[in-house]
DOFI-948993 format. One line per 2 residues: number of its first residue (from 1); their letters; for each residue z, x, y of N, C-alpha, C. Coordinates in Angstrom, 2 decimals. Last residue first. Layout:
<rs>
NUM = A = Z X Y Z X Y Z X Y | ...;
</rs>
This chain:
<rs>
23 = TS = 22.57 -2.93 -22.58 22.36 -2.16 -23.95 22.46 -3.34 -24.64 | 22.02 -2.08 -19.68 21.86 -3.42 -20.04 21.34 -2.88 -21.93;
21 = PI = 23.75 -0.42 -16.83 23.11 -0.97 -18.37 23.29 -1.36 -19.35 | 23.75 -0.20 -13.88 24.05 -1.24 -14.79 23.17 -1.13 -16.12;
19 = LA = 22.33 2.22 -12.82 23.46 1.76 -12.23 24.39 0.61 -13.51 | 19.92 1.15 -13.36 20.48 2.48 -13.91 21.91 2.52 -13.86;
17 = VG = 19.47 -0.86 -12.38 19.23 -0.57 -13.47 20.00 0.25 -13.83 | 19.84 0.01 -9.28 20.37 -0.71 -9.81 20.84 -1.44 -11.74;
15 = GL = 17.58 1.95 -9.36 19.17 2.59 -9.26 20.11 1.64 -9.70 | 15.56 0.70 -9.50 15.66 1.33 -10.83 16.98 2.07 -10.53;
13 = KL = 15.74 -0.83 -7.29 15.76 -1.76 -8.27 16.06 -0.37 -9.37 | 15.57 1.16 -5.28 16.82 0.37 -5.65 17.17 -0.25 -6.55;
11 = ML = 13.04 2.01 -5.58 14.33 3.15 -5.98 15.65 2.25 -6.34 | 12.08 -0.33 -5.05 11.68 0.52 -6.57 12.65 1.51 -6.93;
9 = QE = 12.23 -0.15 -2.43 12.80 -1.16 -3.49 12.67 -0.74 -4.86 | 11.46 2.21 -1.62 12.28 1.97 -1.34 12.82 1.10 -2.32;
7 = IF = 8.71 1.74 -2.19 9.41 2.57 -2.79 10.83 2.80 -2.55 | 7.77 -0.24 -0.36 7.89 -0.30 -1.90 8.53 0.83 -2.44;
5 = DR = 8.95 0.94 2.16 9.38 -0.22 1.47 9.18 -0.38 0.08 | 6.37 2.97 2.26 7.66 3.28 2.33 8.71 2.50 1.27;
3 = SQ = 4.13 1.70 2.30 4.20 2.19 1.23 6.05 2.52 1.04 | 3.11 -0.83 4.35 3.72 0.38 4.52 4.32 0.70 2.69;
1 = M = -0.33 -1.75 5.23 0.69 -1.37 4.03 1.55 -0.27 4.23;
</rs>
């Protein structure tokens, strides 16, 4: 189990959400 991949995916998801604000 590699948590690095998980963290990277989370960061990417969070970054995408932050970049695209859905108001």
